[in-house]
C-alpha positions as CSV (number, residue, x, y, z in Angstrom):
1,X,28.7,30.7,15.6
2,X,25.9,28.2,16.1
3,X,24.6,27.6,19.7
4,X,25.2,24.0,20.9
5,X,21.6,23.5,21.9
6,X,20.4,24.2,18.4
7,X,21.8,20.9,17.1
8,X,20.8,17.8,19.1
9,X,22.3,14.3,18.9
10,X,20.5,10.9,18.9
11,X,17.0,12.3,18.2
12,X,14.1,10.0,18.0
13,X,12.4,10.4,14.6
14,X,9.5,8.0,15.1
15,X,7.0,10.8,15.7
16,X,8.3,12.7,12.7
17,X,7.1,10.2,10.1
18,X,3.4,9.3,9.5
19,X,4.0,5.5,9.4
20,X,5.5,5.9,12.9
21,X,8.5,3.7,12.0
22,X,11.3,3.7,14.6
23,X,14.3,5.7,13.6
24,X,17.1,7.8,15.2
25,X,19.2,10.6,13.7
26,X,22.9,11.2,14.5
27,X,22.1,14.9,14.7
28,X,18.9,17.0,14.3
29,X,18.1,20.7,14.1
30,X,15.0,22.7,13.3
31,X,15.9,26.1,11.8
32,X,13.8,29.2,12.2
33,X,15.5,31.5,9.8
34,X,17.8,31.6,6.7
35,X,20.7,32.6,8.9
36,X,20.1,29.6,11.2
37,X,19.9,27.3,8.2
38,X,23.3,28.6,7.0
39,X,24.8,28.1,10.5
40,X,23.6,24.5,10.5
41,X,24.9,23.9,7.0
42,X,28.3,25.3,7.9
43,X,28.5,23.2,11.1
44,X,27.7,20.0,9.1
45,X,30.3,20.9,6.5
46,X,32.9,21.4,9.2
47,X,32.0,18.0,10.7
48,X,32.0,16.5,7.2
49,X,28.5,15.2,7.7
50,X,25.7,14.7,5.1
51,X,22.6,16.8,5.4
52,X,19.1,15.4,5.2
53,X,16.0,17.5,4.8
54,X,12.8,16.2,6.5
55,X,9.4,17.8,5.9
56,X,6.2,16.4,7.5
57,X,7.4,12.8,7.2
58,X,4.3,11.8,5.2
59,X,6.2,10.5,2.1
60,X,9.2,8.8,3.7
61,X,10.1,5.4,5.0
62,X,12.2,5.8,8.1
63,X,15.3,3.5,8.6
64,X,16.5,2.6,12.1
65,X,19.4,5.0,11.9
66,X,19.9,8.1,9.8
67,X,23.4,9.3,9.5
68,X,24.5,13.0,9.4
69,X,22.4,16.1,10.2
70,X,18.7,16.0,9.8
71,X,17.2,19.4,9.2
72,X,13.6,20.5,9.4
73,X,12.3,24.0,8.5
74,X,10.5,26.0,11.2
75,X,10.1,29.0,8.8
76,X,6.4,29.8,8.4
77,X,5.8,33.2,6.8
78,X,3.3,33.8,4.0
79,X,3.5,37.0,2.0
80,X,2.1,38.4,-1.3
81,X,4.8,39.1,-3.8
82,X,3.0,40.7,-6.8
83,X,-0.4,40.9,-8.5
84,X,-1.9,41.4,-11.9
85,X,-5.6,41.6,-13.0
86,X,-5.5,37.8,-13.4
87,X,-2.9,36.4,-11.1
88,X,-1.5,36.8,-7.6
89,X,2.0,35.6,-6.6
90,X,2.4,34.5,-2.9
91,X,5.7,33.4,-1.3
92,X,5.2,30.6,1.3
93,X,8.0,29.3,3.6
94,X,8.8,25.7,3.4
95,X,7.8,25.0,7.1
96,X,4.2,25.9,6.6
97,X,1.7,23.0,7.0
98,X,0.4,22.2,3.5
99,X,-3.3,22.0,4.4
100,X,-3.0,25.3,6.4
101,X,-1.6,26.9,3.3
102,X,-4.4,25.6,1.1
103,X,-7.0,27.2,3.5
104,X,-5.0,30.4,3.7
105,X,-4.6,30.5,-0.1
106,X,-8.3,31.3,-0.5
107,X,-7.7,34.7,0.9
108,X,-5.3,35.4,-1.9
109,X,-6.5,33.5,-5.0
110,X,-7.5,30.1,-6.3
111,X,-6.3,26.9,-7.8
112,X,-5.2,24.8,-4.8
113,X,-8.6,23.8,-3.6
114,X,-8.4,20.2,-4.8
115,X,-5.2,19.7,-2.9
116,X,-6.7,20.2,0.5
117,X,-5.9,17.9,3.4
118,X,-2.8,16.4,1.8
119,X,-0.4,15.8,4.7
120,X,3.1,17.3,4.7
121,X,4.7,20.7,4.4
122,X,4.9,23.3,1.6
123,X,8.6,22.6,1.2
124,X,8.0,19.0,0.3
125,X,5.2,19.7,-2.2
126,X,7.3,20.5,-5.2
127,X,9.7,17.6,-4.5
128,X,7.1,15.0,-5.3
129,X,4.9,17.3,-7.3
130,X,1.9,16.4,-5.1
131,X,-1.4,16.0,-6.8
132,X,-5.0,15.0,-6.3
133,X,-8.4,15.0,-7.9
134,X,-7.3,16.4,-11.3
135,X,-4.8,19.0,-10.0
136,X,-1.0,18.9,-9.6
137,X,0.8,21.5,-7.6
138,X,3.2,22.2,-10.5
139,X,0.4,24.0,-12.3
140,X,0.4,26.6,-9.5
141,X,4.1,27.0,-8.8
142,X,5.9,30.0,-10.1
143,X,9.3,29.3,-8.7
144,X,11.1,27.4,-5.9
145,X,13.7,29.2,-3.8
146,X,16.4,27.5,-1.7
147,X,20.0,26.7,-1.0
148,X,22.2,24.3,-3.1
149,X,24.7,22.4,-0.9
150,X,27.2,21.5,-3.5
151,X,27.7,25.1,-4.7
152,X,26.9,26.8,-1.3
153,X,24.7,29.2,-3.3
154,X,21.1,30.4,-3.0
155,X,19.1,29.5,-6.1
156,X,15.8,30.3,-7.7
157,X,14.3,27.7,-10.0
158,X,11.5,28.5,-12.3
159,X,8.6,26.1,-12.9
160,X,10.3,25.0,-16.1
161,X,13.7,24.4,-14.4
162,X,12.0,22.2,-11.7
163,X,11.2,19.7,-14.5
164,X,7.9,18.6,-13.0
165,X,6.5,15.3,-14.0
166,X,4.0,12.8,-12.6
167,X,5.0,12.6,-8.9
168,X,8.4,13.7,-9.9
169,X,10.8,16.7,-10.2
170,X,14.4,17.7,-10.5
171,X,14.6,17.5,-6.7
172,X,14.3,13.7,-6.9
173,X,17.1,13.5,-9.5
174,X,20.0,15.9,-10.1
175,X,19.2,18.0,-7.0
176,X,18.3,15.1,-4.7
177,X,20.0,15.6,-1.3
178,X,21.6,18.8,-2.8
179,X,18.9,21.4,-2.5
180,X,17.1,22.7,0.6
181,X,13.8,24.2,-0.3
182,X,13.3,27.3,1.7
183,X,10.4,29.0,0.0
184,X,7.8,28.3,-2.7
185,X,6.2,31.0,-4.8
186,X,2.7,30.2,-6.0
187,X,0.8,31.9,-8.8
188,X,-2.8,31.8,-7.9
189,X,-5.8,32.8,-10.1
190,X,-8.0,35.7,-9.0
191,X,-11.0,34.1,-10.6
192,X,-12.3,30.9,-9.1
193,X,-13.0,28.1,-11.5
194,X,-14.0,24.8,-9.9
195,X,-12.1,21.8,-11.2
196,X,-14.6,18.9,-10.7
197,X,-13.2,16.6,-13.4
198,X,-12.6,13.9,-10.8
199,X,-15.8,11.7,-10.8
200,X,-16.7,11.9,-7.1
201,X,-16.3,15.6,-7.2
202,X,-18.5,15.9,-10.3
203,X,-21.2,13.9,-8.6
204,X,-20.9,16.1,-5.5
205,X,-21.0,19.3,-7.6
206,X,-24.2,18.2,-9.3
207,X,-25.9,17.3,-6.0
208,X,-24.7,20.5,-4.4
209,X,-26.0,22.8,-7.1
210,X,-29.3,21.0,-7.1
211,X,-29.8,20.7,-3.3
212,X,-28.6,24.2,-2.5
213,X,-30.3,25.8,-5.5
214,X,-27.0,27.6,-6.1
215,X,-26.0,29.1,-9.5
216,X,-22.3,28.2,-8.9
217,X,-19.8,26.5,-6.6
218,X,-17.8,28.4,-4.0
219,X,-14.1,27.7,-3.2
220,X,-15.0,27.0,0.4
221,X,-17.6,24.4,-0.6
222,X,-15.1,22.7,-2.9
223,X,-12.4,22.5,-0.2
224,X,-15.0,21.0,2.2
225,X,-16.0,18.5,-0.4
226,X,-12.4,17.5,-1.1
227,X,-11.7,17.1,2.6
228,X,-14.8,14.9,3.0
229,X,-13.9,12.7,0.1
230,X,-10.3,12.3,1.4
231,X,-11.5,11.5,4.9
232,X,-13.8,8.7,3.6
233,X,-11.0,7.1,1.5
234,X,-7.7,7.8,3.4
235,X,-7.2,7.1,7.1
236,X,-5.9,9.9,9.4
237,X,-2.2,9.2,10.1
238,X,-2.8,10.3,13.7
239,X,-5.4,7.6,14.1
240,X,-3.8,4.9,11.9
241,X,-0.2,5.3,10.9
242,X,0.2,5.4,7.1
243,X,2.0,7.2,4.3
244,X,-1.0,7.9,2.1
245,X,-1.2,6.5,-1.4
246,X,1.8,4.1,-1.2
247,X,2.2,3.2,-4.9
248,X,2.2,5.5,-8.0
249,X,-0.4,4.9,-10.6
250,X,1.6,3.0,-13.2
251,X,2.1,4.5,-16.7
252,X,1.9,2.0,-19.6
253,X,1.9,2.2,-23.4
254,X,-1.4,2.6,-25.1
255,X,-1.0,-0.8,-26.7
256,X,-0.5,-2.5,-23.3
257,X,-3.4,-0.6,-21.8
258,X,-5.7,-1.8,-24.7
259,X,-4.5,-5.4,-24.1
260,X,-5.2,-5.2,-20.4
261,X,-8.6,-3.6,-21.0
262,X,-9.5,-6.4,-23.3
263,X,-8.7,-9.0,-20.7
264,X,-10.1,-6.9,-17.8
265,X,-13.1,-4.8,-19.0
266,X,-13.5,-3.1,-15.6
267,X,-9.9,-1.8,-15.5
268,X,-10.0,2.0,-15.0
269,X,-7.8,3.9,-17.5
270,X,-6.8,7.6,-17.2
271,X,-5.1,9.9,-19.7
272,X,-1.4,10.6,-19.2
273,X,0.8,13.5,-20.3
274,X,2.2,11.6,-23.2
275,X,-0.5,10.7,-25.8
276,X,1.1,7.2,-26.3
277,X,0.7,6.4,-22.6
278,X,-2.2,5.6,-20.3
279,X,-2.4,5.7,-16.5
280,X,-3.7,2.7,-14.6
281,X,-5.3,2.7,-11.1
282,X,-2.8,1.1,-8.8
283,X,-5.4,0.7,-6.1
284,X,-7.6,-1.3,-8.5
285,X,-4.7,-3.6,-9.5
286,X,-3.9,-4.2,-5.8
287,X,-7.5,-4.9,-5.0
288,X,-7.8,-7.4,-7.8
289,X,-4.8,-9.3,-6.4
290,X,-6.7,-9.7,-3.1
291,X,-4.5,-7.4,-1.0
292,X,-7.3,-5.0,0.1
293,X,-7.5,-5.4,3.9
294,X,-4.7,-8.0,4.0
295,X,-1.2,-7.7,5.2
296,X,2.0,-9.3,6.5
297,X,2.8,-9.1,10.2
298,X,1.9,-5.7,11.7
299,X,1.4,-3.9,8.3
300,X,-1.5,-4.2,5.9
301,X,-3.2,-2.6,2.9
302,X,-6.2,-0.6,4.1
303,X,-9.6,-2.3,4.1
304,X,-11.3,0.7,2.4
305,X,-8.5,1.8,0.0
306,X,-6.1,-0.9,-1.2
307,X,-3.6,1.7,-2.3
308,X,-2.8,2.8,1.3
309,X,-0.3,0.8,3.3
310,X,-1.0,1.1,7.0
311,X,0.8,0.1,10.3
312,X,-2.0,-0.6,12.8
313,X,0.7,-2.1,15.1
314,X,4.2,-0.9,15.6
315,X,6.2,-1.8,12.6
316,X,9.8,-1.6,11.2
317,X,11.1,-0.5,7.8
318,X,11.9,-4.2,6.9
319,X,8.3,-5.2,7.6
320,X,6.9,-2.4,5.4
321,X,9.3,-3.4,2.6
322,X,8.2,-7.1,2.9
323,X,4.6,-6.1,2.3
324,X,5.6,-3.7,-0.5
325,X,7.5,-6.4,-2.3
326,X,4.7,-9.0,-1.9
327,X,2.1,-6.6,-3.3
328,X,4.3,-5.6,-6.2
329,X,5.1,-9.2,-7.0
330,X,1.4,-10.1,-7.1
331,X,0.5,-7.3,-9.5
332,X,3.5,-8.1,-11.7
333,X,2.5,-11.8,-11.8
334,X,-1.2,-11.1,-12.7
335,X,-1.0,-8.0,-14.9
336,X,2.6,-7.7,-16.0
337,X,2.7,-4.2,-14.5
338,X,5.5,-2.8,-12.3
339,X,4.4,-0.9,-9.2
340,X,6.7,1.9,-7.9
341,X,6.3,3.1,-4.4
342,X,5.7,6.8,-3.8
343,X,7.6,7.1,-0.4
344,X,11.3,6.7,-0.4
345,X,13.7,5.5,2.3
346,X,14.8,8.6,4.2
347,X,18.5,9.3,4.0
348,X,19.1,7.1,0.9
C-alpha cells in the first residue's frame, strides 16, 4: 500500500521546467525504487488517472494545468553490466542527471563526450534521441528498460526496437505516454577516438594539439571543449529560462536544398541519414528572417543563438506559442520551409 505522503496534490511545476512556465499538476510523486513506481502506477490505475512522466523539464512546454499523476524518477544508480575487449555495458537509472552521467562515463569507457552539458536526465535522453556536435545518443544505447502502462509489464527494448531517428524514437509515437523509462544501458567503447567532425571542435582540436604540443586529444579535454562551446552559444537555464534549441533542423529533399542554395549561397547544408535528403540549419533560417534577439512580449529568440527561445521575464505557454508561430510563419514565407519545435506540450 502506498503511503499518502508519497503522492502530493496541486504541486507547482514551474521550477520543474527550464522555461519556468507556470503549471500545476493534479498529483505528483517522485519514486525512489521500482517498487515505489509500481505502487504509484497501481494508485493511478485505481483512481482512473492518466500518468505523465517528467524528466528534467528541459524539453517540455508546461501548460497551466496538468491532469492526472505526474511521476519523476529519483532512481540514480550506475552499474557496469558486462565487458569485452572492445566494449563496456553500463546500466544507468533514469533519474541520473545527464551531464553527471557523461562525466562519470569517462571512468567506464568512451563515446558520450560530445554530449556533455546537455540539460535533462538519462531517462529522457532516448525519448528525443538527444544529439550534439556529430553524435547522437542512439549510437551508444544498447537497450532501454522500463514499464509499459497498457500491458502492465516490464519491457526491454533493444536499440533497433527503439526505432531511433533524428530527434525521434518509438517513445514519441506508439509508446508515447505508455512507457516509463526506468533504466538505460549504454555500450561504451574502451578506446577513445575523438569525434571532432563539428567545425568548432575541429578548430579547437587543431589549436589544442598545436599549443599543447600533444600527440593526441584526451577525453577530458574534449568534454571541457564541448562545455566551453555550449556555454558560449547556449544560455544557462538557471540564469535565463530557455528550452535549449527550440526548433529541429529541417530535413528537405536534395532538389529543394539545391534550389535554396542557389538563391542563398550562404545557406549551411548538412548530410542527413537518407541520401536524398539534406539538413538545413534552423538557426540560420531564423536569423535571416530577423528574429535573432527579437521577440514578442516577455519571450524572445536569443541574441547570440537565434535557435534558442528564451523567457527573460515570466511567461506563459500561450506567449511561447505566439512567438513559436510567428517565427515559423516567417521562415515558411521566406524559404518555403516548415519548422518543427523540439519541445512538446507536457501532458498532451
